[in-house]
C-alpha positions, 0 to 999 in steps of 0.5 A, a space after each residue: 082466690 087471689 085475683 090475677 088482675 089485682 096482682 097485675 094492677 098492684 105491680 103497675 102501682 108500684 111503678 108509680 103513675 104513668 108518664 104523661 108527655 105534653 107537647 111535641 115528642 122529645 128527641 133527647 130521650 134514649 131508646 129502651 135498653 134491653 139490659 135495663 134492670 127492671 125493679 122486682 115489682 115491675 117484673 112479670 110474675 105468675 100467681 101461685 096455684 091456689 088449693 081448692 076442694 072438689 065440689 063434686 064427687 068424693 071430698 077427700 081433702 086433697 088439693 087439686 088445681 081449679 083449672 087444668 091450665 096455668 094462668 098466663 102471666 101479664 106481658 113484661 113491663 119495661 121502662 120505655 125510655 131512660 135518660 142518657 147524659 151524653 144525649 143532653 143538649 150542650 148547655 145543660 150538660 156544661 152546667 152539670 160539668 161545671 159542678 164537678 171536681 177536677 178529678 171527676 172532670 178528668 174521668 169524664 174525658 174517658 167516658 165517650 167522645 162527646 164528654 171528652 170534648 165537653 170536659 175540655 171546654 176551657 171555662 170549666 177549668 177556670 174555677 179549678 185554677 182559682 181554687 187550687 192554684 190561686 191563678 188570677 185573670 191577670 196571671 192567665 193573660 200574662 201566661 197567654 194560656 187557656 185555663 185547662 192548659 194552665 191547670 194541667 201544667 201546674 198540676 204536672 209540677 205541683 200536683 202532689 201538693 194540691 191539698 196544701 198549695 192554695 192555703 200556703 200560697 195565700 198565707 205567703 201572699 198575705 204575709 208578703 203584702 203585710 210586710 211590704 207595708 209594715 216591715 219592708 226591709 224584711 221582704 228582701 230577706 226572703 229566698 226564691 222557691 226551690 225545685 222538686 229535685 232539691 227537696 228530694 236531695 235533702 231527703 236522701 241526705 237526711 234519710 227521712 221523708 219530709 212532710 208534703 206541707 213542708 215541701 209545698 211551702 218551700 216550693 213557694 219560698 225557700 225560707 229566708 237569709 240569716 238576718 235580723 230581724 227574723 221572719 218568725 218574730 222577735 222578743 226583747 228585754 233589757 238584757 235579752 233579745 231573740 229574733 227567729 229566722 225561718 231556715 232555708 232547706 239547706 241550712 235546715 238539713 245541715 242542722 238535722 239531729 240524730 243525737 239522743 233527745 232530738 233524734 230525727 228532728 229538723 230545725 225550722 227556725 234559728 236565732 243567731 243571738 240565743 241559738 234557740 230553734 223550733 224543731 219538727 219531729 220527722 218520726 214518732 220517737 222519744 215521746 214525740 208525735 210525728 211532725 210535731 213542732 216544739 221548742 226544746 230546753 234541757 231537763 236540768 234534774 233528769 238523770 239522763 243528760 240527753 233528756 229534754 223538755 219540749 214546749 209544743 208550738 204546732 201539730 203540723 207545719 201547715 197549722 204552725 205556719 198559717 196560724 202564725 201568719 194569721 196572727 201577724 196579718 190580722 194585727 195580733 202581733 205588734 210591729 215595733 221598730 220594723 220587727 214582729 214582736 210575738 206578744 199576744 193581746 187579749 182584747 178583753 184585757 183593757 181597762 179605762 179610768 177617766 181618760 186613761 186606758 191601759 191594755 196588756 199583751 203577754 208572751 212566754 219565753 221558753 229559752 228562759 224557762 224550765 220544767 225541772 225545777 219549775 221556773 216559767 218565764 213570762 214577759 208583758 208589754 203595757 200600753 198606757 194612753 190618754 184619750 185625744 179628747 181629754 182636756 189639756 189640764 188633765 195631763 198627769 204623771 205616773 207616780 207609783 205602781 202596785 201589783 197583785 200577783 197570783 199563781 196557779 196554786 193561789 199563792 199571792 205576792 204583792 209588789 209596790 214601788 215608784 214609777 215603772 222600769 225606772 221611769 215616771 212617764 208624763 201622759 197628756 191628751 193623745 199621748 201613748 206610753 209603752 213599756 216591757 217588763 217580766 215575771 216568773 211563776 213556779 206554776 205553769 200559769 198565773 195572773 197579775 192585776 193592780 193599779 198605777 197612781 198618778 198626780 195631776 200636773 196642774 193640780 199636784 195635790 190631786 192623786 188618783 189610781 188607774 186600774 191595770 186589768 187582770 191578765 193571765 199568763 199560761 205556759 204552752 203544752 209541754 212534754 218530757 222526752 223519753 230518750 
């Protein structure tokens, strides 16, 4: 027969060891709650009746109770007290609230009067103002408002962009700071922000919704004026020049496309020299993903004259803009003649021979490329520099060049000739020479490598080769429209 006392002891064991209080009584514990749900193991229970055989009289195998009365159950076991947050002292409760996100902090305002008062504690909102709105202490002083008031007023204006605003605002701030140092005349081309109603009016005009990250960016800056140089980068060859402006919202809306091939596409950039634009797809049509960003060029071999090839440059406005800004402010793109040139430099693409270092940057030009027929146009910029610690007698002049060009199929072409771009530069300690050239591939990628031949100025009988590191050129991902 099961021992009732053992069952009761087991129930108590399931509740864990008894609580031991050391010291004076704690006034912050809440009184017992009648509606508290006690764990199943802590509830009172009755042991089931146990079948036994009679010890006296006839034993017929029937089950009979051993006792005439049922065993009394142990008293109900309830948790004597439970912790209540609102009864905590102020300091630890404020510490707990300081870890909450702004949504949870707002929710606490509706629980009870005390939490409402504590959730309004101004220092609690400082972290959220800095995290979501990038509000500095200096700006707070300038506004002459508390942190909570600043958060609420900013949220009422920009709340729909809260997941994008800090990232885009930081990108714009970093870009402005960088331009102020390296391209100061470009700062004057930036336009002030637009209002929410202006963006709503554009949506009504084009009958399409603008993505929130795009709208958010224009609440910070409304693109730039149509000037040169363009904010979104330049590219220059001997007979070709491109400089892209970031379009303001009204100009972009005026260029919204509904024609086949570019249906429901909004231009983001524009080059006044070539007419080239980067477009953003506002709907998933004609083989494009929604909010995808791309350069377009005609498909010259398609039967449908509306068919275009799209070279993809971004999957969303946020990713497209912030990745570009990051390359600019980290020195990924060189500044040449007060312009941002979109050459990509591979840090491993550097070779040093004696005192001369050669490094290479490359760029793809979509406006001069085509998929059908395959013709992929790349430009490269080479920097040749002699160490400033080299001896003066090591000064030398470039005599000739040799190139080994390999496409993705493994086809090799060799090119050799005098000088570079018609010049024979002299290199001396601390001097730098840079030039730009171009090449084309019939495949989407390829690489080049080679060497320059120099002769010493102070010993004209001495010739030596300087290695040009291998550098790769790769066409971006592209799609053909299904128009």
